[in-house]
GULUM-423314 format. One record per residue: residue number from 0; residue in one letter; x negated, y, z of N, C-alpha, C in turn. Coordinates in Angstrom, 3 decimals, padded with zeros to 6 digits. Layout:
  vovex  pati       n_x       n_y       n_z      ca_x      ca_y      ca_z       c_x       c_y       c_z
    NUM     a         X         Y         Z         X         Y         Z         X         Y         Z
...
This chain:
  vovex  pati       n_x       n_y       n_z      ca_x      ca_y      ca_z       c_x       c_y       c_z
      0     m  -061.726   151.092   048.776  -062.041   150.195   050.019  -060.827   149.263   050.229
      1     l  -061.014   148.140   050.455  -059.796   147.220   051.005  -060.003   147.158   052.511
      2     i  -058.988   147.431   053.265  -059.022   147.471   054.741  -057.989   146.415   055.121
      3     i  -058.564   145.351   055.969  -057.759   144.396   056.564  -057.746   144.674   057.975
      4     l  -056.575   144.924   058.552  -056.371   145.059   059.961  -056.025   143.761   060.612
      5     t  -056.656   143.321   061.635  -056.517   142.098   062.404  -056.607   142.239   063.722
      6     a  -056.538   140.996   064.574  -056.570   141.071   066.112  -057.902   141.294   066.527
      7     v  -059.028   141.297   065.819  -060.361   141.331   066.274  -061.093   142.407   065.554
      8     e  -062.079   142.960   066.466  -062.901   144.166   066.054  -063.838   143.807   064.801
      9     t  -064.304   142.546   064.860  -065.398   142.120   063.797  -065.132   140.674   063.548
     10     v  -065.643   140.340   062.489  -065.674   138.933   062.114  -066.885   138.377   062.840
     11     k  -066.672   137.025   063.268  -067.530   136.393   064.088  -067.767   134.913   063.518
     12     t  -068.962   134.383   063.729  -069.232   133.071   063.566  -069.171   132.355   064.848
     13     g  -068.975   131.125   064.824  -068.857   130.379   066.058  -067.777   130.888   066.989
     14     f  -066.697   131.403   066.410  -065.531   132.027   067.175  -064.971   131.149   068.157
     15     g  -064.885   131.772   069.383  -064.409   131.096   070.502  -065.363   130.106   071.235
     16     t  -066.632   130.038   070.852  -067.513   129.154   071.411  -068.653   130.054   072.093
     17     d  -069.558   129.311   072.665  -070.615   130.010   073.443  -071.894   130.465   072.391
     18     k  -071.587   130.078   071.194  -072.415   130.562   069.999  -071.886   131.649   069.147
     19     e  -070.878   132.243   069.629  -070.187   133.395   068.920  -071.091   134.421   068.608
     20     k  -071.172   134.846   067.281  -071.993   135.993   066.870  -071.151   136.940   065.934
     21     e  -071.342   138.122   066.295  -070.646   139.294   065.572  -071.273   139.398   064.203
     22     i  -070.622   139.747   063.202  -071.032   140.069   061.825  -070.578   141.382   061.510
     23     r  -071.539   142.335   061.392  -071.218   143.664   060.981  -071.216   143.945   059.449
     24     n  -072.131   143.303   058.797  -072.317   143.481   057.378  -072.573   142.106   056.777
     25     m  -071.956   142.026   055.506  -072.403   140.731   054.741  -071.989   140.971   053.222
     26     n  -072.614   140.318   052.397  -072.429   140.398   050.891  -071.450   139.251   050.652
     27     i  -070.957   139.272   049.370  -070.086   138.126   048.954  -070.774   136.812   048.927
     28     k  -072.098   136.776   048.776  -072.803   135.536   048.738  -072.865   135.019   050.158
     29     e  -073.208   135.924   051.075  -073.292   135.386   052.561  -071.853   134.984   052.912
     30     a  -070.899   135.762   052.603  -069.444   135.494   052.977  -068.982   134.141   052.457
     31     t  -069.465   133.918   051.137  -069.034   132.561   050.525  -069.736   131.355   051.237
     32     e  -071.048   131.550   051.614  -071.809   130.475   052.250  -071.000   130.164   053.514
     33     l  -070.837   131.165   054.287  -070.201   131.018   055.695  -068.823   130.372   055.550
     34     m  -068.070   130.585   054.447  -066.782   130.133   054.197  -067.030   128.767   053.846
     35     n  -067.893   128.405   052.945  -068.093   126.957   052.611  -068.643   126.102   053.705
     36     s  -069.280   126.689   054.738  -069.707   125.889   055.873  -068.678   125.845   056.968
     37     h  -067.396   126.386   056.644  -066.228   126.223   057.430  -066.343   127.083   058.818
     38     e  -066.942   128.185   058.723  -067.068   129.044   059.815  -065.730   129.870   060.152
     39     f  -064.954   129.926   059.169  -063.675   130.656   059.316  -062.530   129.676   059.163
     40     k  -061.483   129.821   060.241  -060.428   128.856   060.204  -059.409   129.282   059.210
     41     e  -058.773   128.288   058.749  -057.590   128.340   057.844  -056.424   128.977   058.612
     42     g  -055.698   129.880   057.980  -054.472   130.520   058.643  -054.958   131.621   059.696
     43     s  -056.250   131.829   059.682  -056.723   132.768   060.644  -057.735   133.829   059.853
     44     m  -058.952   133.618   059.937  -059.945   134.483   059.272  -060.255   134.202   057.898
     45     l  -060.072   132.904   057.478  -060.448   132.412   056.175  -059.580   133.202   055.064
     46     p  -058.280   133.246   055.123  -057.677   134.040   054.126  -057.966   135.413   053.881
     47     k  -058.515   136.117   055.135  -058.938   137.475   055.052  -060.250   137.543   054.322
     48     i  -061.169   136.587   054.510  -062.473   136.581   053.991  -062.141   136.378   052.412
     49     e  -061.392   135.336   052.079  -061.076   135.138   050.719  -060.541   136.255   049.933
     50     a  -059.753   136.999   050.562  -059.196   138.307   049.936  -060.303   139.294   049.711
     51     c  -061.134   139.412   050.813  -062.198   140.388   050.648  -063.110   140.077   049.567
     52     i  -063.473   138.787   049.448  -064.479   138.299   048.361  -063.866   138.572   047.094
     53     e  -062.590   138.304   046.953  -061.879   138.437   045.540  -061.905   139.943   045.237
     54     y  -061.464   140.724   046.228  -061.494   142.286   046.075  -062.764   142.757   045.662
     55     v  -063.806   142.414   046.363  -065.185   143.117   046.159  -065.642   142.554   044.865
     56     k  -065.455   141.249   044.524  -065.993   140.694   043.286  -065.459   141.362   042.028
     57     n  -064.160   141.791   042.145  -063.469   142.392   041.007  -063.259   143.882   041.023
     58     s  -064.019   144.518   041.870  -063.961   145.952   041.930  -065.342   146.636   042.137
     59     n  -065.367   147.875   042.205  -066.561   148.668   042.486  -066.549   149.023   044.049
     60     g  -065.613   148.472   044.746  -065.434   148.807   046.185  -066.053   147.828   047.115
     61     k  -065.843   148.015   048.451  -066.194   147.140   049.571  -064.911   146.825   050.319
     62     a  -065.085   145.919   051.238  -063.941   145.482   052.234  -064.343   145.697   053.615
     63     l  -063.359   146.058   054.471  -063.538   146.274   055.783  -062.538   145.310   056.521
     64     i  -062.902   144.581   057.544  -062.150   143.858   058.528  -062.288   144.457   059.812
     65     t  -061.243   144.799   060.572  -061.395   145.237   061.956  -059.999   145.235   062.485
     66     s  -059.933   145.750   063.746  -058.576   145.770   064.518  -058.033   147.035   064.281
     67     l  -056.582   147.132   064.320  -055.942   148.473   064.202  -056.425   149.416   065.306
     68     q  -056.814   148.998   066.499  -057.173   149.820   067.507  -058.608   150.499   067.176
     69     k  -059.419   149.776   066.412  -060.747   150.214   066.110  -060.959   150.736   064.715
     70     a  -059.752   150.861   064.024  -059.879   151.360   062.590  -060.684   152.709   062.314
     71     k  -060.371   153.597   063.157  -060.990   154.971   062.979  -062.510   154.790   063.220
     72     e  -062.899   154.128   064.281  -064.312   153.808   064.482  -064.911   153.156   063.418
     73     a  -064.236   152.129   062.795  -064.782   151.178   061.844  -064.880   152.119   060.469
     74     l  -063.959   152.896   060.194  -064.221   153.809   058.997  -065.283   154.788   059.162
     75     n  -065.712   154.988   060.346  -066.896   155.842   060.621  -068.136   155.119   060.709
     76     g  -068.010   153.718   060.423  -069.314   152.815   060.476  -069.776   152.376   061.891
     77     k  -068.887   152.620   062.806  -069.338   152.349   064.259  -069.006   150.887   064.638
     78     t  -068.015   150.315   063.993  -067.684   148.876   064.332  -067.071   148.335   063.008
     79     g  -066.478   146.885   063.132  -065.915   146.352   061.974  -066.873   145.687   061.225
     80     t  -066.403   144.846   060.280  -067.199   144.054   059.430  -067.060   144.623   057.850
     81     i  -068.117   144.886   057.249  -068.106   145.326   055.998  -068.600   144.340   055.030
     82     i  -067.875   144.071   053.963  -068.263   143.146   052.965  -068.559   143.904   051.555
     83     t  -069.823   143.659   051.068  -070.128   144.324   049.801  -070.583   143.269   048.776
     84     k  -070.722   143.781   047.563  -071.280   142.842   046.423  -072.654   142.288   046.762
     85     e  -073.495   143.151   047.074  -074.887   142.812   047.312  -075.441   143.194   048.715
C-alpha cells in the first residue's frame, strides 16, 4: 500500500466551495476522470492523485491519502481516501 500523508483527512471534489464532497473510495478510472475534469489543483492534490494512479496501475496494491493525525484511523478503514484498480 502506498500511503500519502497530507493536510486533509480525505480527498474532496469541489474543495473549498459549497459543493465540497468527500471521496472515501475510488478506482483509477474514477480518479483519472476527476483529474481530467480539473477537480484537483496543481501543486496540491493533483500530484498526490497522479502518484496514486501510477502506483496502483503498476502494482497489486492500493493507495491511501489521509492526514498524519488520522493515519491510524485510515489504516483501520474509518477515514481517508482509498484508490484501487477497480
